[in-house]
DSSP file (Angstrom, degrees, kcal/mol; ACC not computed):
  #  RESIDUE AA STRUCTURE BP1 BP2  ACC     N-H-->O    O-->H-N    N-H-->O    O-->H-N    TCO  KAPPA ALPHA  PHI   PSI    X-CA   Y-CA   Z-CA
    1    1 A X              0   0    0      0, 0.0     3,-0.1     0, 0.0     6,-0.0   0.000 360.0 360.0 360.0 127.3    0.0    0.0    0.0
    2    2 A X        +     0   0    0      1,-0.2     2,-0.3     2,-0.0     3,-0.0   0.860 360.0   3.2 -83.0 -36.9    1.5    3.3   -1.1
    3    3 A X  S >> S-     0   0    0      1,-0.1     4,-1.1     0, 0.0     3,-0.7  -0.975  71.9-107.9-147.8 162.4   -0.4    5.7    1.1
    4    4 A X  H 3> S+     0   0    0     -2,-0.3     4,-2.0     1,-0.2     5,-0.2   0.803 112.5  63.7 -62.0 -30.4   -3.1    5.7    3.8
    5    5 A X  H 3> S+     0   0    0      1,-0.2     4,-2.7     2,-0.2    -1,-0.2   0.894  98.8  54.9 -61.9 -39.2   -5.8    7.0    1.5
    6    6 A X  H <> S+     0   0    0     -3,-0.7     4,-2.2     1,-0.2    -1,-0.2   0.891 106.7  51.7 -60.7 -38.9   -5.5    3.9   -0.7
    7    7 A X  H  X S+     0   0    0     -4,-1.1     4,-2.1     2,-0.2    -1,-0.2   0.911 110.5  47.3 -63.6 -43.0   -6.2    1.7    2.4
    8    8 A X  H  X S+     0   0    0     -4,-2.0     4,-2.4     1,-0.2     5,-0.2   0.937 113.0  48.0 -64.2 -47.0   -9.3    3.7    3.3
    9    9 A X  H  X S+     0   0    0     -4,-2.7     4,-2.6     1,-0.2    -1,-0.2   0.873 109.8  53.5 -63.0 -36.5  -10.6    3.5   -0.2
   10   10 A X  H  X S+     0   0    0     -4,-2.2     4,-2.3    -5,-0.2    -1,-0.2   0.918 110.0  47.3 -64.2 -43.1   -9.9   -0.2   -0.3
   11   11 A X  H  X S+     0   0    0     -4,-2.1     4,-2.3     2,-0.2    -2,-0.2   0.917 113.4  47.7 -64.2 -43.6  -11.9   -0.8    2.9
   12   12 A X  H  X S+     0   0    0     -4,-2.4     4,-2.6     1,-0.2    -2,-0.2   0.923 112.5  49.4 -63.7 -44.1  -14.8    1.3    1.7
   13   13 A X  H  X S+     0   0    0     -4,-2.6     4,-2.6    -5,-0.2    -2,-0.2   0.911 110.8  49.9 -62.2 -42.4  -14.9   -0.4   -1.7
   14   14 A X  H  X S+     0   0    0     -4,-2.3     4,-2.1     1,-0.2    -1,-0.2   0.920 112.4  47.2 -62.4 -44.3  -14.8   -3.9    0.0
   15   15 A X  H  X S+     0   0    0     -4,-2.3     4,-2.4     1,-0.2    -2,-0.2   0.902 112.6  50.1 -64.4 -41.4  -17.7   -3.0    2.3
   16   16 A X  H  X S+     0   0    0     -4,-2.6     4,-2.9     2,-0.2     5,-0.2   0.922 109.8  49.8 -63.5 -44.8  -19.7   -1.5   -0.6
   17   17 A X  H  X S+     0   0    0     -4,-2.6     4,-2.3     1,-0.2    -1,-0.2   0.910 111.6  48.6 -62.0 -42.1  -19.2   -4.6   -2.7
   18   18 A X  H  X S+     0   0    0     -4,-2.1     4,-2.1     2,-0.2    -1,-0.2   0.938 113.5  46.8 -63.1 -46.2  -20.3   -6.9    0.1
   19   19 A X  H  X S+     0   0    0     -4,-2.4     4,-2.2     1,-0.2    -2,-0.2   0.926 112.4  49.6 -61.4 -45.9  -23.4   -4.8    0.8
   20   20 A X  H  X S+     0   0    0     -4,-2.9     4,-1.4     1,-0.2    -1,-0.2   0.876 110.0  51.0 -63.6 -38.0  -24.3   -4.6   -2.9
   21   21 A X  H  < S+     0   0    0     -4,-2.3     4,-0.5    -5,-0.2    -1,-0.2   0.897 113.0  46.0 -65.8 -39.1  -24.0   -8.3   -3.3
   22   22 A X  H  < S+     0   0    0     -4,-2.1     4,-0.3     1,-0.2    -2,-0.2   0.856 120.0  38.4 -71.1 -34.8  -26.2   -9.0   -0.3
   23   23 A X  H  X S+     0   0    0     -4,-2.2     4,-2.2    -5,-0.2     5,-0.2   0.548  90.2  90.3 -95.4  -9.0  -28.9   -6.4   -1.3
   24   24 A X  H  X S+     0   0    0     -4,-1.4     4,-2.1     1,-0.2     5,-0.2   0.911  88.1  47.9 -58.0 -47.5  -29.0   -7.0   -5.1
   25   25 A X  H  > S+     0   0    0     -4,-0.5     4,-1.9     1,-0.2    -1,-0.2   0.903 110.6  52.3 -62.2 -41.3  -31.7   -9.7   -5.0
   26   26 A X  H  > S+     0   0    0     -4,-0.3     4,-1.6     1,-0.2    -1,-0.2   0.899 110.2  48.3 -62.1 -41.1  -33.9   -7.6   -2.7
   27   27 A X  H  X S+     0   0    0     -4,-2.2     4,-0.9     1,-0.2     5,-0.4   0.876 110.7  51.1 -67.5 -37.5  -33.6   -4.6   -5.0
   28   28 A X  H  < S+     0   0    0     -4,-2.1    -1,-0.2    -5,-0.2    -2,-0.2   0.859 111.0  48.0 -68.9 -34.8  -34.4   -6.7   -8.1
   29   29 A X  H  < S+     0   0    0     -4,-1.9    -1,-0.2     1,-0.2    -2,-0.2   0.843 100.3  65.5 -74.5 -34.2  -37.5   -8.2   -6.5
   30   30 A X  H  < S-     0   0    0     -4,-1.6    -1,-0.2    -5,-0.2    -2,-0.2   0.840  81.0-156.2 -63.9 -35.2  -39.0   -4.9   -5.3
   31   31 A X     <  +     0   0    0     -4,-0.9    -1,-0.1    -3,-0.2    -3,-0.1   0.760  45.7 135.9  67.6  25.9  -39.6   -3.5   -8.8
   32   32 A X        +     0   0    0     -5,-0.4     2,-0.3     7,-0.0    -1,-0.1   0.707  53.7  69.6 -76.3 -20.4  -39.6    0.1   -7.5
   33   33 A X        -     0   0    0     -6,-0.2     3,-0.0     1,-0.1     6,-0.0  -0.781  66.1-148.6-111.5 144.6  -37.4    1.4  -10.4
   34   34 A X  S    S+     0   0    0     -2,-0.3     2,-0.3     1,-0.1    -1,-0.1   0.833  83.7  30.1 -76.2 -33.7  -38.2    1.8  -14.1
   35   35 A X  S  > S-     0   0    0      1,-0.1     4,-1.8     0, 0.0     5,-0.1  -0.862  76.1-120.4-127.6 160.5  -34.7    1.1  -15.3
   36   36 A X  H  > S+     0   0    0     -2,-0.3     4,-2.8     1,-0.2     5,-0.2   0.855 113.3  58.5 -63.7 -35.5  -31.7   -0.9  -14.2
   37   37 A X  H  > S+     0   0    0      2,-0.2     4,-2.4     1,-0.2    -1,-0.2   0.914 105.7  47.7 -63.2 -43.9  -29.6    2.3  -14.0
   38   38 A X  H  > S+     0   0    0      2,-0.2     4,-2.2     1,-0.2    -1,-0.2   0.911 113.4  49.0 -61.3 -42.5  -32.0    3.9  -11.5
   39   39 A X  H  X S+     0   0    0     -4,-1.8     4,-2.2     1,-0.2    -2,-0.2   0.924 111.8  48.0 -63.2 -45.8  -31.9    0.7   -9.5
   40   40 A X  H  X S+     0   0    0     -4,-2.8     4,-2.5     1,-0.2    -2,-0.2   0.895 110.9  51.1 -64.3 -41.7  -28.1    0.5   -9.5
   41   41 A X  H  X S+     0   0    0     -4,-2.4     4,-2.4     2,-0.2    -1,-0.2   0.914 110.5  48.6 -63.3 -43.6  -27.7    4.2   -8.5
   42   42 A X  H  X S+     0   0    0     -4,-2.2     4,-2.0     1,-0.2    -1,-0.2   0.904 112.3  49.2 -62.8 -41.2  -30.1    3.7   -5.5
   43   43 A X  H  X S+     0   0    0     -4,-2.2     4,-2.2     1,-0.2    -2,-0.2   0.904 111.6  48.7 -64.8 -42.0  -28.2    0.6   -4.5
   44   44 A X  H  X S+     0   0    0     -4,-2.5     4,-2.4     2,-0.2    -2,-0.2   0.887 109.5  52.3 -67.2 -38.9  -24.9    2.4   -4.7
   45   45 A X  H  X S+     0   0    0     -4,-2.4     4,-2.1     1,-0.2    -1,-0.2   0.918 111.7  46.3 -62.3 -42.8  -26.1    5.4   -2.7
   46   46 A X  H  X S+     0   0    0     -4,-2.0     4,-2.1     1,-0.2    -2,-0.2   0.886 111.0  52.9 -66.9 -37.8  -27.3    3.1    0.1
   47   47 A X  H  X S+     0   0    0     -4,-2.2     4,-1.7     2,-0.2    -2,-0.2   0.897 108.7  49.7 -64.1 -40.7  -24.0    1.2    0.0
   48   48 A X  H  X S+     0   0    0     -4,-2.4     4,-1.1     2,-0.2    -2,-0.2   0.925 110.0  51.0 -63.5 -44.3  -22.0    4.4    0.4
   49   49 A X  H  < S+     0   0    0     -4,-2.1     3,-0.4     1,-0.2     4,-0.3   0.897 112.7  45.9 -60.6 -40.4  -24.2    5.4    3.3
   50   50 A X  H >< S+     0   0    0     -4,-2.1     3,-0.6     1,-0.2    -1,-0.2   0.792 110.6  54.6 -71.9 -27.8  -23.6    2.0    5.0
   51   51 A X  H >< S+     0   0    0     -4,-1.7     3,-2.0     1,-0.2     4,-0.5   0.623  82.8  84.7 -83.6 -13.9  -19.9    2.1    4.3
   52   52 A X  G >< S+     0   0    0     -4,-1.1     3,-1.1    -3,-0.4    -1,-0.2   0.797  79.2  67.3 -60.3 -27.7  -19.2    5.5    5.9
   53   53 A X  G <  S+     0   0    0     -3,-0.6    -1,-0.3    -4,-0.3    -2,-0.1   0.678  87.9  67.9 -66.3 -17.0  -18.9    3.7    9.3
   54   54 A X  G <  S+     0   0    0     -3,-2.0     2,-0.6    -4,-0.1    -1,-0.2   0.811  81.7  85.9 -71.4 -30.3  -15.7    2.0    8.1
   55   55 A X    <   +     0   0    0     -3,-1.1     2,-0.3    -4,-0.5   -47,-0.0  -0.629  59.1 162.1 -79.8 116.0  -13.8    5.3    8.0
   56   56 A X    >   -     0   0    0     -2,-0.6     3,-0.7     1,-0.1    -2,-0.0  -0.804  54.2-104.3-126.6 169.4  -12.4    6.1   11.4
   57   57 A X  T 3  S+     0   0    0     -2,-0.3    -1,-0.1     1,-0.2    -2,-0.0   0.847 117.2  64.6 -62.4 -33.4   -9.7    8.4   12.8
   58   58 A X  T 3         0   0    0      1,-0.3    -1,-0.2    -3,-0.0    -3,-0.1   0.849 360.0 360.0 -58.8 -35.7   -7.4    5.4   13.1
   59   59 A X    <         0   0    0     -3,-0.7    -1,-0.3    -5,-0.1   -51,-0.2   0.483 360.0 360.0 -74.4 360.0   -7.4    4.9    9.4
């Protein structure tokens, strides 16, 4: 790892991917969105909100 920022981004990305994988089926079943793009954007926004807890002062 070259700098601390890369470590933080890696942790956030890992948390987001895990969340998105777990929630993908639920989003597809709900049928709330007209397009796949809208659905994906909503899922990514929720994943970012859930991943913010990973960032701490220690990192």
